[in-house]
N, C-alpha and C positions, 0 to 999 in steps of 0.2 A: 269516435267510437272505434273506427278501424285501426287507429294508431295506439289504442290502449294496450298495455302489456298483457300477455296471456296470464290467466290466474294460476297460481302455484298449486301443485298437487298436495293433498294433505300429507303431513309428516308421517302418518301411520303407513301410507302407501309406500313411502320412500324407504322405510326401515324394515319392511316385511321380507323375511328370508324366503326365496323361491322354494327351498326344500320343504317348507311347511305346506305349501300348496300341493306338493307332490304327495305328502302324507295323507292329504284329504282325498286325493284321487286314487291312491293305491293303499288299500287297507293293510294293516300289519299281518304278517304271516302267522297263522294259528299255531299253537303249540301242539306237537304231535309226539307219539312214541312214549318213551319213559318219562319225559318231562310232564306230561299230562296225567300219567297214571296215578301218582299219589293223591292229587286233588280230587280225582274222580272216585277213588276208593273211599276217601274221607266223606265225600258228599253222599255216596250210596250208604255208607255206614250210618251217617246222621239221619238219613231218610228212614232207615230201618228202625233206629232207636226211637224216633218220634212216635212210632206206633204204640210204644209203651205209655205215652201220655193219655191215650184214649182207653186203654184197658190194661190194668196192672194185675188182673186176677191171676194170670198165668204165673207170675212171680210168686204170689202168695201161696197158691196151691202146690206149686212144685217144691216149696220149702218144707212141706210136711214130710215127704218121704225121707230126705236125708236126716231130718230130726228124729224120725222113728228108728232109722238104722243106728244112730248113735245112742239114743236113749234106751232102746230095747236090746238090739243085737249086741251093741258095744258093751253095755253094762253087764249083760248076762255072761258073755264070753270072757269078760275081764275077771269075773268071780270064778268061772270054771277053770281058768288057766289051762285050757285044752290045746291051745295053739301056741307053739314056740315063737316068740316075737323078739328074741335077742335082748332080753332083759328090760324091756319097756312095757308098761301096761298095754293090754290089748286095745283099749279104747284110744290110746295115743297112736298105736299102730294103724288103727282103722280110720281115724279122722282124715288123713290125706287121701285114702282110697275113696271115701265118701265124697270128698270135694271133686275128685276126678269123675266119679260116677254121676253126680248131679249135673256136671258140665256135659258129659256125654249124653245123658238122657234129654237135655234141652236141645242139643245140636242134632241128634240122630234123626229127628223128625222135621228138620228144617226144610227138606224137600217138599213137604206138603204145602208150605207157603208158596214155593215156586209154582207148583201146579195150580194153586188157587189164583195166582197172578196171571198164569197162562189162560185160565178159564175166564177171567175177568177182562182180558185184553190188555193188561198192564205190561206183561212181558214183551209183547210185540212192539209196543210203543217204546220200551226201553232199548230194544235191539236196533231200532232205526235211528237212534241218536248216535253221535260220534263217540260215545263212551265205549272203550274196549270191553269185550266180554269178560276178560280177566278182571277188570275193575269192578264190573257188576258182581261177579262171584266173590271177589275179595271183600267188597263192602259188606255183603250179606254174611260172609264167613266171620269177619271180625266183629260184626254186630252181634252175632250169636256168642262170640267170646265175651263181649261186654255183659250180655245177659247172664252168662255163666259166672262172671265175676260177682254179680249180685248174689247168686246162690252160694258161691264160695264164701262170701262175707257172712252169710247166715250160718253156714256150717262152722266157720271159725269162731263166731260168737258163741254158738251152742257148745262147741268143744272147750272154749275157754271157761264157760260157766260150769262145765263138768270137771274142770281141773286138769285138762290136757296141757302138757308142758310144751306150748308152742313158742316159737321165737317171735320177737317183735322188732328184729333188726330191719331197718327200712330197706336196705339193699336186698336182703333175702325176701322180703315181702314183695319188692319189685320183681324179683325173679319168679315168685309165685304167680304174679299177674301175667307175666310173659308165658309161663307154662300153661296156665289155664286158657289163655287166648289161643295159643298154638294148637293145643289139643282140641278145643272147640272148633277151630277153623277146619281141622282135618275131618272131624266127624260130621260137621255140617256139609262140607264138600262131598263126603261120601254119600250123604243123604241126597244131595242134589244130583250126583252121578247116577244113583239108583233111580231117581225120578226121571232122568233123561233116558233110562233104559226101559222102565216099566210104563211110564207115561200116565198112570192113573193113581189117584189117591188111595184107593182100596188096596191095590197091590203094594204100594209103598208102605202103607200102614202095616200090612201083614209081614213084609220083609223086615221092616224096622223092629217090630215086636219079636221077630224070630232071631235077630242077631244081637239085640242089646244085652240080654242076659248071658248068652254065651261069651260075648266080649268081656263082660264084667267078671264072670266066674273064671274065665281063662286068662285072668291077669293076676297081679300080685296085690290086688286091692284088699282082699279078705284074708289072705294067708301068704306066707313066704313061698317063693318059687321052689326052694329046696325041698319042701315036703310034698310037692306035686308028683304025680306019676311021670315017667319019662316022656311020654307022648304029649302030656299037657305042658310040660316045661318047654318043649319045642314050640307049641302054639303060643305060649306066653311070651317067648322071645321075639316073635314076629308081630305081636299085638302092640300097637302104639300106646294103648292105655297103660300097659305095664311100665313104659318109659315115663309117661306122665306121672304115674303114682310114685315111681322111684325118685323122680326129681322133686316132687312135692314133699316126700318124706325127708329127703336130704336137706331141703331148704327150711321146712317148718320145724323138724325135730332134731336136725343135726346128726341123723344116722348116716352110716356109710352108704354112699351112692356113687353113681357115675354121671356126674352132671354134664360133662362135655358130650358124652355119648347120648345122654337123654335129650339134650337140647338139639344135637345134630339130627337125631332120628325124628324129633317133632318138627323141626324146620323142613326136613326133606319130605316128611309125610304131608305137611300142610301145602308145600309147593306142588307136590304130586297131585293132591286132591284138587287144588285150584285149577291145575292144567286139565285134569280129566273132566271136571265139571264144566269148565269153559268150552271144551270141545263138544260136549253133548247139549249145550244150551240151545243151539240152533235147532237140533232135532226135537227138543221139548216144545219149541214155539211153533212148529209146523201144524 
């Protein structure tokens, strides 16, 4: 018994790399900074959009107003020929403005959802996760953009049924998608920023109702900037909605526009809105 040779170790033990045991003892370093931001933004955006599965009523009811603008306001002023539109029918001129308007109206009250999440305790739970605040805001902002795209599709279908001469170029339609999302991201972040200042739903609702129509009428959505009074032209030039409408007209109708300037302003406005809303998110959760 004592002279018997010692048993051999299993082959698996002989071939195991010691580095593999080290991986079991030392967990991999978590992703941080810019590497984690895109995945967190997409995750938050998907969470926001899943809410539509439970209640699609908002999408249906919000489609009524842009339809009325095109069917009643657009058709009436097309026959009146009272507004100079550069040789295109007024309803063609109006359709991109109504797309931008419907997107803004969806986004401008997005801060109410944030306040509801604060009251329900959801926002506090989100803030204690490692997800950056900018990712939380960006996810909500771009989710509002996707909702606005659904409204834009409704307006485009109604406009096409009314004979509006829209383009069906895939690249230009892709540009329309980007423009709608950027504009919606800015206005939703503006709403969240206001929510971080006023802190209550009632105040936010009042401010939202007070600024939506001035933003709409102080843009080029209904009439060209050239026929506005001088002071209103100044307001229109600092209104992001004007640049969104200008880009939509250039892409959908092929009218003269300033696409580089429009995209530049919308990207800057969206980035500024995300920064402002992120900085006030902690105050909202207190």
